[in-house]
SEDRENMAR-365271 format. One record per residue: residue in three letters; x, y, z of N, C-alpha, C, O in turn; residue number from 1. Coordinates in Angstrom, 1 decimal. Layout:
REM residues N
{resn:Ala nc1:X nc2:Y nc3:Z cac1:X cac2:Y cac3:Z cc1:X cc2:Y cc3:Z oc1:X oc2:Y oc3:Z resi:NUM} $
...
***
This chain:
REM residues 81
{resn:Unk nc1:-58.7 nc2:-79.8 nc3:-50.1 cac1:-57.4 cac2:-80.5 cac3:-48.7 cc1:-56.8 cc2:-81.7 cc3:-49.6 oc1:-56.6 oc2:-82.7 oc3:-48.8 resi:1} $
{resn:Unk nc1:-56.4 nc2:-82.0 nc3:-51.0 cac1:-55.6 cac2:-83.0 cac3:-51.8 cc1:-55.1 cc2:-82.2 cc3:-51.4 oc1:-54.8 oc2:-82.7 oc3:-50.3 resi:2} $
{resn:Unk nc1:-54.5 nc2:-81.1 nc3:-51.5 cac1:-53.0 cac2:-80.5 cac3:-51.5 cc1:-52.4 cc2:-81.3 cc3:-50.3 oc1:-51.3 oc2:-81.6 oc3:-50.3 resi:3} $
{resn:Unk nc1:-53.1 nc2:-81.5 nc3:-49.3 cac1:-52.2 cac2:-81.5 cac3:-47.8 cc1:-52.1 cc2:-82.9 cc3:-47.5 oc1:-51.4 oc2:-83.2 oc3:-46.5 resi:4} $
{resn:Unk nc1:-52.8 nc2:-83.9 nc3:-48.5 cac1:-52.4 cac2:-85.5 cac3:-47.5 cc1:-52.8 cc2:-86.3 cc3:-49.1 oc1:-52.7 oc2:-85.4 oc3:-50.0 resi:5} $
{resn:Unk nc1:-53.2 nc2:-87.9 nc3:-49.6 cac1:-53.2 cac2:-88.2 cac3:-50.2 cc1:-54.8 cc2:-89.1 cc3:-49.8 oc1:-55.5 oc2:-89.4 oc3:-48.8 resi:6} $
{resn:Unk nc1:-54.9 nc2:-89.2 nc3:-50.9 cac1:-56.0 cac2:-91.0 cac3:-50.7 cc1:-56.1 cc2:-92.1 cc3:-50.8 oc1:-56.3 oc2:-92.6 oc3:-51.9 resi:7} $
{resn:Unk nc1:-56.1 nc2:-92.9 nc3:-49.8 cac1:-55.7 cac2:-94.5 cac3:-49.5 cc1:-57.4 cc2:-95.2 cc3:-49.3 oc1:-58.4 oc2:-94.8 oc3:-48.7 resi:8} $
{resn:Unk nc1:-57.1 nc2:-96.4 nc3:-50.0 cac1:-57.9 cac2:-97.5 cac3:-49.8 cc1:-57.6 cc2:-98.4 cc3:-48.8 oc1:-56.5 oc2:-98.9 oc3:-48.7 resi:9} $
{resn:Unk nc1:-58.8 nc2:-98.9 nc3:-47.9 cac1:-58.4 cac2:-99.4 cac3:-46.6 cc1:-59.3 cc2:-100.7 cc3:-46.7 oc1:-60.5 oc2:-100.3 oc3:-46.7 resi:10} $
{resn:Unk nc1:-59.3 nc2:-101.8 nc3:-46.8 cac1:-59.6 cac2:-103.2 cac3:-47.0 cc1:-60.8 cc2:-103.3 cc3:-45.3 oc1:-60.3 oc2:-102.7 oc3:-44.3 resi:11} $
{resn:Unk nc1:-61.9 nc2:-103.9 nc3:-45.1 cac1:-62.5 cac2:-104.7 cac3:-44.5 cc1:-61.6 cc2:-105.2 cc3:-43.4 oc1:-61.2 oc2:-106.4 oc3:-43.6 resi:12} $
{resn:Unk nc1:-61.1 nc2:-104.6 nc3:-42.0 cac1:-60.6 cac2:-105.6 cac3:-41.0 cc1:-59.1 cc2:-104.6 cc3:-41.1 oc1:-58.3 oc2:-104.8 oc3:-40.2 resi:13} $
{resn:Unk nc1:-58.9 nc2:-103.9 nc3:-42.0 cac1:-57.0 cac2:-103.3 cac3:-41.8 cc1:-57.1 cc2:-102.3 cc3:-41.5 oc1:-57.5 oc2:-101.4 oc3:-42.3 resi:14} $
{resn:Unk nc1:-56.6 nc2:-102.1 nc3:-40.3 cac1:-56.4 cac2:-100.8 cac3:-39.4 cc1:-55.9 cc2:-99.8 cc3:-39.8 oc1:-54.9 oc2:-99.7 oc3:-40.6 resi:15} $
{resn:Unk nc1:-56.5 nc2:-98.9 nc3:-39.3 cac1:-55.9 cac2:-97.0 cac3:-39.9 cc1:-54.8 cc2:-96.8 cc3:-39.1 oc1:-53.8 oc2:-96.3 oc3:-39.5 resi:16} $
{resn:Unk nc1:-55.1 nc2:-97.3 nc3:-38.0 cac1:-54.1 cac2:-96.9 cac3:-36.7 cc1:-54.6 cc2:-98.0 cc3:-35.6 oc1:-55.7 oc2:-98.6 oc3:-35.5 resi:17} $
{resn:Unk nc1:-53.4 nc2:-98.0 nc3:-34.5 cac1:-53.9 cac2:-98.7 cac3:-33.4 cc1:-53.6 cc2:-98.0 cc3:-32.0 oc1:-52.9 oc2:-97.0 oc3:-31.7 resi:18} $
{resn:Unk nc1:-54.2 nc2:-99.0 nc3:-31.4 cac1:-54.2 cac2:-98.5 cac3:-29.7 cc1:-52.3 cc2:-98.7 cc3:-29.3 oc1:-51.7 oc2:-99.7 oc3:-29.5 resi:19} $
{resn:Unk nc1:-51.9 nc2:-97.5 nc3:-28.8 cac1:-50.5 cac2:-97.3 cac3:-28.6 cc1:-49.5 cc2:-97.3 cc3:-29.7 oc1:-48.3 oc2:-97.4 oc3:-29.3 resi:20} $
{resn:Unk nc1:-49.8 nc2:-97.3 nc3:-30.9 cac1:-48.6 cac2:-97.0 cac3:-31.6 cc1:-48.8 cc2:-95.7 cc3:-32.8 oc1:-50.0 oc2:-95.4 oc3:-33.1 resi:21} $
{resn:Unk nc1:-47.7 nc2:-95.1 nc3:-33.3 cac1:-48.1 cac2:-93.6 cac3:-33.4 cc1:-49.0 cc2:-93.8 cc3:-34.5 oc1:-49.0 oc2:-94.7 oc3:-35.3 resi:22} $
{resn:Unk nc1:-49.8 nc2:-92.5 nc3:-34.5 cac1:-50.4 cac2:-92.4 cac3:-35.5 cc1:-50.4 cc2:-91.2 cc3:-36.6 oc1:-50.2 oc2:-90.1 oc3:-36.4 resi:23} $
{resn:Unk nc1:-50.7 nc2:-91.9 nc3:-38.3 cac1:-50.2 cac2:-90.4 cac3:-39.1 cc1:-50.8 cc2:-89.5 cc3:-39.0 oc1:-50.6 oc2:-88.8 oc3:-39.9 resi:24} $
{resn:Unk nc1:-51.6 nc2:-89.1 nc3:-38.1 cac1:-52.6 cac2:-88.0 cac3:-38.5 cc1:-54.1 cc2:-87.8 cc3:-38.6 oc1:-54.8 oc2:-88.7 oc3:-38.1 resi:25} $
{resn:Unk nc1:-54.4 nc2:-86.9 nc3:-39.1 cac1:-55.8 cac2:-87.2 cac3:-39.1 cc1:-56.5 cc2:-88.0 cc3:-40.3 oc1:-55.6 oc2:-88.6 oc3:-40.9 resi:26} $
{resn:Unk nc1:-57.5 nc2:-88.1 nc3:-40.7 cac1:-58.5 cac2:-89.0 cac3:-41.2 cc1:-59.2 cc2:-88.3 cc3:-42.0 oc1:-59.4 oc2:-87.3 oc3:-41.4 resi:27} $
{resn:Unk nc1:-60.0 nc2:-88.1 nc3:-43.3 cac1:-61.3 cac2:-87.3 cac3:-43.5 cc1:-61.9 cc2:-88.8 cc3:-44.4 oc1:-61.2 oc2:-89.0 oc3:-45.4 resi:28} $
{resn:Unk nc1:-62.6 nc2:-89.3 nc3:-44.2 cac1:-63.4 cac2:-90.4 cac3:-44.8 cc1:-64.3 cc2:-90.1 cc3:-46.0 oc1:-65.2 oc2:-89.3 oc3:-45.9 resi:29} $
{resn:Unk nc1:-63.9 nc2:-90.7 nc3:-47.0 cac1:-64.6 cac2:-90.3 cac3:-48.2 cc1:-65.6 cc2:-91.4 cc3:-48.6 oc1:-66.5 oc2:-91.3 oc3:-49.5 resi:30} $
{resn:Unk nc1:-65.4 nc2:-92.2 nc3:-48.0 cac1:-66.5 cac2:-93.4 cac3:-48.2 cc1:-66.4 cc2:-94.5 cc3:-47.3 oc1:-65.5 oc2:-94.5 oc3:-46.5 resi:31} $
{resn:Unk nc1:-67.4 nc2:-95.5 nc3:-47.2 cac1:-67.6 cac2:-96.5 cac3:-46.6 cc1:-67.9 cc2:-96.0 cc3:-44.7 oc1:-68.4 oc2:-94.9 oc3:-44.5 resi:32} $
{resn:Unk nc1:-67.5 nc2:-96.8 nc3:-43.7 cac1:-67.3 cac2:-96.6 cac3:-42.5 cc1:-66.3 cc2:-96.7 cc3:-41.7 oc1:-65.4 oc2:-97.4 oc3:-42.3 resi:33} $
{resn:Unk nc1:-66.0 nc2:-96.5 nc3:-40.7 cac1:-64.6 cac2:-97.0 cac3:-39.8 cc1:-65.0 cc2:-96.9 cc3:-38.4 oc1:-65.2 oc2:-95.8 oc3:-37.8 resi:34} $
{resn:Unk nc1:-65.2 nc2:-98.4 nc3:-37.7 cac1:-65.0 cac2:-98.3 cac3:-36.4 cc1:-64.6 cc2:-98.0 cc3:-35.3 oc1:-63.7 oc2:-98.8 oc3:-35.0 resi:35} $
{resn:Unk nc1:-64.6 nc2:-96.9 nc3:-34.3 cac1:-63.5 cac2:-96.8 cac3:-33.3 cc1:-64.1 cc2:-97.1 cc3:-32.1 oc1:-65.2 oc2:-97.0 oc3:-31.6 resi:36} $
{resn:Unk nc1:-62.5 nc2:-97.8 nc3:-31.6 cac1:-63.3 cac2:-98.7 cac3:-30.4 cc1:-61.6 cc2:-98.3 cc3:-29.5 oc1:-60.6 oc2:-97.8 oc3:-29.9 resi:37} $
{resn:Unk nc1:-61.9 nc2:-98.7 nc3:-28.5 cac1:-60.8 cac2:-98.7 cac3:-27.6 cc1:-60.7 cc2:-100.1 cc3:-26.9 oc1:-61.8 oc2:-100.7 oc3:-26.7 resi:38} $
{resn:Unk nc1:-59.1 nc2:-101.0 nc3:-26.3 cac1:-59.1 cac2:-101.9 cac3:-25.8 cc1:-58.2 cc2:-101.6 cc3:-24.5 oc1:-57.3 oc2:-100.7 oc3:-24.3 resi:39} $
{resn:Unk nc1:-58.8 nc2:-102.5 nc3:-23.7 cac1:-58.5 cac2:-102.4 cac3:-22.2 cc1:-57.2 cc2:-103.4 cc3:-21.7 oc1:-56.8 oc2:-104.2 oc3:-22.5 resi:40} $
{resn:Unk nc1:-56.7 nc2:-103.2 nc3:-20.4 cac1:-55.5 cac2:-104.0 cac3:-20.5 cc1:-55.8 cc2:-105.3 cc3:-20.3 oc1:-54.9 oc2:-106.1 oc3:-20.1 resi:41} $
{resn:Unk nc1:-57.1 nc2:-105.8 nc3:-20.2 cac1:-57.1 cac2:-107.5 cac3:-20.6 cc1:-57.9 cc2:-107.6 cc3:-21.7 oc1:-58.7 oc2:-108.5 oc3:-21.9 resi:42} $
{resn:Unk nc1:-57.5 nc2:-106.5 nc3:-22.9 cac1:-58.2 cac2:-107.1 cac3:-24.1 cc1:-59.2 cc2:-107.1 cc3:-24.5 oc1:-59.5 oc2:-107.7 oc3:-25.5 resi:43} $
{resn:Unk nc1:-60.2 nc2:-106.3 nc3:-23.7 cac1:-61.7 cac2:-106.2 cac3:-24.2 cc1:-61.9 cc2:-105.4 cc3:-25.0 oc1:-60.9 oc2:-104.7 oc3:-25.2 resi:44} $
{resn:Unk nc1:-63.0 nc2:-105.0 nc3:-25.8 cac1:-62.8 cac2:-104.1 cac3:-26.8 cc1:-64.7 cc2:-103.1 cc3:-26.8 oc1:-65.9 oc2:-103.4 oc3:-26.8 resi:45} $
{resn:Unk nc1:-63.9 nc2:-102.2 nc3:-26.7 cac1:-65.4 cac2:-101.3 cac3:-26.2 cc1:-65.7 cc2:-100.5 cc3:-27.3 oc1:-64.8 oc2:-99.7 oc3:-27.5 resi:46} $
{resn:Unk nc1:-67.0 nc2:-100.3 nc3:-28.4 cac1:-67.2 cac2:-99.4 cac3:-29.2 cc1:-67.1 cc2:-97.7 cc3:-29.0 oc1:-67.7 oc2:-97.2 oc3:-28.1 resi:47} $
{resn:Unk nc1:-66.4 nc2:-97.1 nc3:-29.6 cac1:-66.6 cac2:-95.4 cac3:-29.0 cc1:-67.1 cc2:-95.0 cc3:-30.2 oc1:-66.6 oc2:-93.9 oc3:-30.3 resi:48} $
{resn:Unk nc1:-67.5 nc2:-95.2 nc3:-31.1 cac1:-68.0 cac2:-94.3 cac3:-32.4 cc1:-68.0 cc2:-94.8 cc3:-33.7 oc1:-67.0 oc2:-95.5 oc3:-33.8 resi:49} $
{resn:Unk nc1:-68.6 nc2:-94.7 nc3:-34.8 cac1:-68.6 cac2:-95.0 cac3:-35.8 cc1:-68.6 cc2:-93.5 cc3:-36.5 oc1:-69.3 oc2:-92.5 oc3:-36.2 resi:50} $
{resn:Unk nc1:-67.7 nc2:-93.5 nc3:-37.6 cac1:-67.7 cac2:-92.9 cac3:-38.4 cc1:-67.8 cc2:-92.7 cc3:-40.2 oc1:-66.8 oc2:-93.0 oc3:-40.8 resi:51} $
{resn:Unk nc1:-69.0 nc2:-92.2 nc3:-40.9 cac1:-69.0 cac2:-92.2 cac3:-42.1 cc1:-68.7 cc2:-91.0 cc3:-43.3 oc1:-68.3 oc2:-89.9 oc3:-43.0 resi:52} $
{resn:Unk nc1:-69.1 nc2:-91.6 nc3:-44.6 cac1:-68.4 cac2:-90.0 cac3:-45.3 cc1:-68.7 cc2:-88.8 cc3:-44.8 oc1:-69.7 oc2:-88.7 oc3:-44.2 resi:53} $
{resn:Unk nc1:-68.0 nc2:-87.9 nc3:-45.0 cac1:-67.7 cac2:-87.0 cac3:-44.7 cc1:-67.4 cc2:-86.8 cc3:-43.3 oc1:-67.1 oc2:-85.7 oc3:-42.7 resi:54} $
{resn:Unk nc1:-67.5 nc2:-87.7 nc3:-42.8 cac1:-67.0 cac2:-87.1 cac3:-41.4 cc1:-64.9 cc2:-87.4 cc3:-41.0 oc1:-64.0 oc2:-87.8 oc3:-41.7 resi:55} $
{resn:Unk nc1:-65.0 nc2:-86.8 nc3:-39.7 cac1:-62.7 cac2:-86.8 cac3:-40.0 cc1:-62.8 cc2:-87.9 cc3:-38.6 oc1:-63.8 oc2:-88.2 oc3:-37.9 resi:56} $
{resn:Unk nc1:-61.6 nc2:-88.3 nc3:-38.7 cac1:-61.2 cac2:-88.8 cac3:-37.0 cc1:-59.2 cc2:-88.0 cc3:-37.0 oc1:-58.3 oc2:-87.8 oc3:-37.7 resi:57} $
{resn:Unk nc1:-59.6 nc2:-87.7 nc3:-35.7 cac1:-57.9 cac2:-87.3 cac3:-35.0 cc1:-58.4 cc2:-87.4 cc3:-33.9 oc1:-59.4 oc2:-87.6 oc3:-33.3 resi:58} $
{resn:Unk nc1:-56.8 nc2:-87.1 nc3:-33.5 cac1:-57.2 cac2:-87.1 cac3:-31.5 cc1:-55.8 cc2:-86.3 cc3:-31.3 oc1:-54.8 oc2:-86.2 oc3:-32.0 resi:59} $
{resn:Unk nc1:-56.2 nc2:-85.7 nc3:-30.2 cac1:-55.0 cac2:-84.5 cac3:-29.5 cc1:-53.4 cc2:-84.9 cc3:-29.6 oc1:-52.6 oc2:-84.0 oc3:-29.5 resi:60} $
{resn:Unk nc1:-53.2 nc2:-86.3 nc3:-29.8 cac1:-52.1 cac2:-86.9 cac3:-30.2 cc1:-51.4 cc2:-86.5 cc3:-31.7 oc1:-50.2 oc2:-86.4 oc3:-31.9 resi:61} $
{resn:Unk nc1:-52.4 nc2:-86.3 nc3:-32.5 cac1:-51.8 cac2:-86.4 cac3:-34.2 cc1:-51.2 cc2:-84.8 cc3:-34.4 oc1:-51.1 oc2:-84.4 oc3:-35.5 resi:62} $
{resn:Unk nc1:-50.9 nc2:-84.3 nc3:-33.6 cac1:-49.8 cac2:-83.3 cac3:-34.0 cc1:-48.9 cc2:-83.8 cc3:-33.8 oc1:-48.3 oc2:-83.3 oc3:-34.8 resi:63} $
{resn:Unk nc1:-47.8 nc2:-84.6 nc3:-33.0 cac1:-47.0 cac2:-85.3 cac3:-32.5 cc1:-47.0 cc2:-86.7 cc3:-32.4 oc1:-48.0 oc2:-87.3 oc3:-31.9 resi:64} $
{resn:Unk nc1:-46.0 nc2:-87.3 nc3:-32.7 cac1:-46.2 cac2:-89.2 cac3:-32.9 cc1:-45.9 cc2:-89.4 cc3:-31.6 oc1:-44.8 oc2:-89.0 oc3:-31.1 resi:65} $
{resn:Unk nc1:-46.8 nc2:-89.8 nc3:-31.2 cac1:-47.1 cac2:-90.0 cac3:-29.8 cc1:-48.2 cc2:-91.2 cc3:-29.7 oc1:-49.2 oc2:-90.8 oc3:-30.3 resi:66} $
{resn:Unk nc1:-48.4 nc2:-92.3 nc3:-29.3 cac1:-49.2 cac2:-93.4 cac3:-29.2 cc1:-50.5 cc2:-93.2 cc3:-29.1 oc1:-50.9 oc2:-92.2 oc3:-28.4 resi:67} $
{resn:Unk nc1:-51.7 nc2:-94.0 nc3:-29.9 cac1:-52.8 cac2:-93.5 cac3:-30.2 cc1:-53.5 cc2:-94.2 cc3:-29.1 oc1:-53.0 oc2:-95.4 oc3:-29.0 resi:68} $
{resn:Unk nc1:-54.4 nc2:-94.0 nc3:-28.3 cac1:-55.9 cac2:-94.3 cac3:-27.0 cc1:-56.5 cc2:-94.9 cc3:-27.6 oc1:-57.5 oc2:-95.1 oc3:-26.9 resi:69} $
{resn:Unk nc1:-56.8 nc2:-95.4 nc3:-28.9 cac1:-57.9 cac2:-96.0 cac3:-29.4 cc1:-57.4 cc2:-96.5 cc3:-30.9 oc1:-56.5 oc2:-95.9 oc3:-31.4 resi:70} $
{resn:Unk nc1:-58.3 nc2:-97.7 nc3:-31.7 cac1:-57.9 cac2:-98.3 cac3:-32.8 cc1:-59.5 cc2:-98.1 cc3:-33.9 oc1:-60.7 oc2:-98.2 oc3:-33.7 resi:71} $
{resn:Unk nc1:-58.7 nc2:-97.6 nc3:-34.9 cac1:-59.7 cac2:-97.8 cac3:-36.3 cc1:-59.6 cc2:-98.7 cc3:-37.1 oc1:-58.6 oc2:-98.8 oc3:-37.8 resi:72} $
{resn:Unk nc1:-60.6 nc2:-99.5 nc3:-37.1 cac1:-60.9 cac2:-100.4 cac3:-38.7 cc1:-62.3 cc2:-100.3 cc3:-39.4 oc1:-63.4 oc2:-100.3 oc3:-38.8 resi:73} $
{resn:Unk nc1:-62.1 nc2:-100.1 nc3:-40.7 cac1:-63.2 cac2:-100.4 cac3:-41.7 cc1:-63.8 cc2:-101.2 cc3:-41.1 oc1:-63.4 oc2:-102.2 oc3:-40.5 resi:74} $
{resn:Unk nc1:-65.5 nc2:-100.8 nc3:-41.4 cac1:-66.3 cac2:-102.1 cac3:-41.3 cc1:-66.4 cc2:-102.4 cc3:-42.8 oc1:-67.2 oc2:-103.4 oc3:-42.9 resi:75} $
{resn:Unk nc1:-66.0 nc2:-102.1 nc3:-44.0 cac1:-66.3 cac2:-102.5 cac3:-45.5 cc1:-65.0 cc2:-101.6 cc3:-46.2 oc1:-64.6 oc2:-100.5 oc3:-45.8 resi:76} $
{resn:Unk nc1:-64.6 nc2:-102.2 nc3:-47.2 cac1:-64.0 cac2:-101.1 cac3:-48.4 cc1:-64.1 cc2:-99.8 cc3:-47.9 oc1:-65.2 oc2:-99.4 oc3:-47.5 resi:77} $
{resn:Unk nc1:-62.9 nc2:-99.1 nc3:-47.8 cac1:-63.3 cac2:-97.6 cac3:-47.6 cc1:-62.1 cc2:-96.3 cc3:-48.6 oc1:-61.1 oc2:-96.7 oc3:-49.0 resi:78} $
{resn:Unk nc1:-62.3 nc2:-95.3 nc3:-48.7 cac1:-61.3 cac2:-94.3 cac3:-48.9 cc1:-61.5 cc2:-93.3 cc3:-47.7 oc1:-62.4 oc2:-92.8 oc3:-47.1 resi:79} $
{resn:Unk nc1:-60.1 nc2:-93.1 nc3:-47.7 cac1:-60.3 cac2:-91.9 cac3:-47.0 cc1:-58.8 cc2:-90.9 cc3:-47.4 oc1:-57.8 oc2:-91.3 oc3:-48.0 resi:80} $
{resn:Unk nc1:-59.1 nc2:-89.7 nc3:-47.0 cac1:-57.4 cac2:-88.8 cac3:-47.2 cc1:-57.2 cc2:-88.2 cc3:-46.3 oc1:-56.1 oc2:-87.6 oc3:-46.3 resi:81} $
***
């Protein structure tokens, strides 16, 4: 898989992608955990799922530059591909 992307490091609280912003594509979590949340129009944040090593993050919009419907924040220093 490494020939299709690059390894990046994210610190706790550094967003992988944000609601309403175009996303960079698919992520594979190599270490750490990432919390996926959704924010409503009033700013309330709802947890969706927590992803860990070996899991991947992608949305149907990943194949085009469309806004994301969710936000992904590492819960600790994480490596992703």
